[in-house]
Each structure stands twice: as C-alpha cells, then as structure tokens.
N, C-alpha and C positions, 0 to 999 in steps of 0.2 A: 580545394574547398572541402570542408568537412561534410560527411554524410549526415542526414537528419536523424533525430531520435524518433522512434515510433512510440506513440502513446495509445494504449489500448484501454478504453473506458467501458464500463458496464452499467452506468447509471442511466435509466430511461427518463428520469426527471430532468427536464431541460435546464432549469435554474441551477440545480446541484451539479449537473454535468458541465455546464458552461463555467460555473464558478471554480470547479475543480481544475478545468483546463487552464483558466487564467491564473489560478494559484500555482499550478505546477510550472507554468512558464516563468512566473516571477521568482519562485523559489529556486528553480534550476538555473536561472540566468539565461534563459533561451528566448528567442524571438519566434513569432508565428512562422516565419520562413524556415526555422530550424527544427520544426516538429511536424510530423505527419500524424494527424489525429484520426483514429478509428473508433467509432462508437459501435461496440459489438452488439448492442441490442438491435441495431439496424442491419446487421449482417457482418460476416467475417470474410474478408477478402483473402485471396492467395497472397502469402507473405514470403518474400525472399529476404532472409536475414542480411545477406551481403549488401543490400541496398541501404542499410541503416547502421548507425554507430552504436545504438543501444535500444533496449525495449523497456518501457515503463508500463506497469499494470497497476491501476488504481483500485479503489474500493467501491462499494455499492451495497445495495440491499440483498444481493444474492449470497447464499451460504453454500460453501463447498460441500458441507456434511449433510445437507438436507436430502431425504430420499428423493429419487428422481421424480416421483409423482407430485412432490411438493415444490419442485423448482419452477421458476418462471419459464414460460415457453421459450423466450429468447435465450435464457440461460442454458436450456437443454440443447439449443442449436449451436451456441458458440463454444460450449465447454469442450466437446470432443476435439475440434481443431486447435483450440487453445492449449489443451493438454499436449497434443502432438508438437506444437510450437515450443512449449516450455521444455519438453523432453529434448528437443534439438538444442535449445539454448544451454541446458545443463551439459549435454554431451559435448558441445563445442566450447563450453565455458565462455559463452557470449555475454557481453555486458547486459545485465538485467537488474531492474529495481522494482520490486513488488511491494505494495502497501496494503495492509489489511487483507482484503480478498486476494490480492497479489501474493501475499505470504501463504495463505491457505491453499491456493491452487498449486503453488510451488511445493509445499510440504506434501500434498497428496501425490504429486508426480514422483517425488522422492521415495514414496512408500511410507510416509509418516501418517500419524493419526490426527485428524481434525474433527472436533466435536463440540457440542454445546453443553456437555456435562459439567465441565469445569473451566475456570479461568476467563469467562466473559467479563467485560469491564463496562461500567456505566459511562455515559457520555460526559466528557470533561477532560481535565488535565490529570495526568499521572506522572509520577517521578520514575524516570527510566534510569537504570543503574547498569553501567558497563561491567562486563565480566573481564576475563583476560583479553578480550577483544580490543582493549586500549592500544594494543600493538598493531591493529589493522590500519592499513593506509588511509582509509576513510575516517578513522577515529583519532589520528594523531593530534594531540593537544586539545581534544574534545574533553569537556568536564566529565569526571567520573559519574556524575549524576546530573540529570537535566529534566526539564518538564516538556511534555509532549501531549498532544490531544489524542484521545482514544475513544472508543465506543463500538463495541462488537458483541454479538450474541454467541459466536463460536470462537474457538481458539485452537492453535496447535497444542496438542496435549503433552508432547515431549519433543526434544530436538530430533528432527528427521534424520534418517540414515544419510551419511555423507556430508552433513552440515556442521558448521561450527557456531556455537552460541556466542553472540557478541553483546547482547544486552537483555535485561530482564526487568520486571517490576514486582512489587509486593504481591499483586493479585494475578499476575500473568507471567509465568516463568520463561516464555519464549517471546521476546519483544523484537529481537533482531538477530538474523542469522546470515552467514555467508556460505556459499558453496563454491568450491574451487577458488579462483582468484577474482572473478568478476561478477558473480551472481549474488545479489543481496536482496533481502526482504525484511520489512518491518511490520509489526502489528500496529504500531502507531502511524498516524498520518503526517508525513514530513512536510507536506505542502500547506497545512492549515495554520491560519492565525485566528484570532478571536472573531473577526468579522466573517471569515469563511465558516467557522463553526456555527455561527448564528444562522447562516443560510441553510446549513444541513439540519440544524435543529428544527427550523421551520418546515423544511421539506419533509422530514421524517417524523413530524410531531405525532402522527398516529400510526407509526410503523412498529410499535412495540419495544422501542429502545428505552423509553422512559415514560413516566406519567405525563400525559399531555399538558396537565395543568402546571407542570414544573418547567415548561419550555422557556418561558421568559426569564426565569431565575437562572436556568442553566446557561442561557445565552449571555446574560450579564456577567456571570462568573467567568465565562470564557473570555470575555472582552478584557477582564482584569488580569489575565494571565500573560506572562512574557515567555514566548516559546521560540527563540531564535535558533537554537541548536539544530532541531530537526531539519530546518530549511538549509542549513549549512551542509548537512550530510548529503542532501539531494544535489546541492550545487557542486560539491566535491565529486560526486558520482558522475554527473554529466560532464564536468570539466575533464575528468580522467578519461572518460569514454571517448571524448572528442579529440583528445590530444594525439 
C-alpha cells in the first residue's frame, strides 16, 4: 500500500482552504484516504517524512518576504518549522511540490531572493513558457506554452542557487523550478480551474490583489479560460511519487 501524500495548507479562510483541498485532490488524482491534510494556521505537528510519499505546499495570503512584524501571527508560528522541514526535503531530495507560497518558501530556504519589488502578477490567466525544461520527466510532451492561473504580490526575483528553471512567463521570469530530481515548485496554481479561481476572488476581494469592483469581471474571465495542463503536471508528480 502506498504511503499518503502530505498536504500543508496555510489559508485561514475556510472556504478557500476547503476548495483548495478539494481541487488538489481532483487535480492530483488522489482520494481523501490518500492525503494527510495539515492546516498550518491551526498548528504545525511533528512531521516524519518517511511516513509520506510526497509533500505538497499550497498558496495563501502569507508573503515570505514580508518583515516579521507584518506577518500574520500564525505565519510567524509555522514558518520556522516549515523552513526546517523544507531544508530536510532538499537535503534528502524528497518529493515536494510547492505552489505560489510553496515556491517562495523553497526559494528562501535555498538562499534565493523573494520580494515584492518586481514580477508580481494580477489575478487571472498567464501564458507559461517552458525553457529547456521540456526534457524534464514531468514535462515530456507538455506543450511549450500553456495557460495557468496566477495572482501574487511577491515573486522569486531570480533562479535560486541549486535550482533549474523549467518555465517562465512574460511578467514573471521564475514560474517553475526543479531542485535535484524530486523537488518542484511553481508560481502558478496547478490545482485551479475557473470555478476555483472564482472562490478565491470572492475570498480575497478586499485583500489588495485587485480592485474589489473588478471581482465579478475577473471571475467571469477566469471561467472562460481552459487550463488543463497545470493539473496534468500535478497528476504526474503525485503518480511518480507514489510509484
């Protein structure tokens, strides 16, 4: 019997957190029994990597680059043990997939620069372009360009030490990286479809990502997008980790 995947979530908003959980299950091709869900805003348990086949870290309103005094209380509590866990993941080349915040915290652990000065992207779909990463096992036969949902205030400013750039976009040069053979992270959200984007738009309507009056229009634009490729990447990652 395969070990479960560990999902680490940081969204305190229940609607967004539950929708992210459901979307990740669907995108990754996993059942509830194949995932251990940890909501880090409620506490960070002791984690033994050998009990799991992979670790997935999602996104949320927390920013890695914020000064400590500007971070949420729960973020200040979970980030130190999360950094230690990711350092162990990198050291062991343990299967990891980070999305949005999951990319930022990985880049920070690697010694990279994460900041809000450049490369933030508005909420919506962006065109992701593969680099030489087309030769990566997760990217075999993936289109050289595809659409994916983004929306972030901070970004990785350059490829972190020890990482390989797999994908970029016109407005954000670090969209996907790999470290070693098994550690992956994306700036875009691989689990999202148009309905999921609408949930997050409503949840974060007043969080500074966009003009609140534009929320309904952004949600409608999202529903018109076709974004199957990012979910395929997540499915391939979990299938490979569980094999």
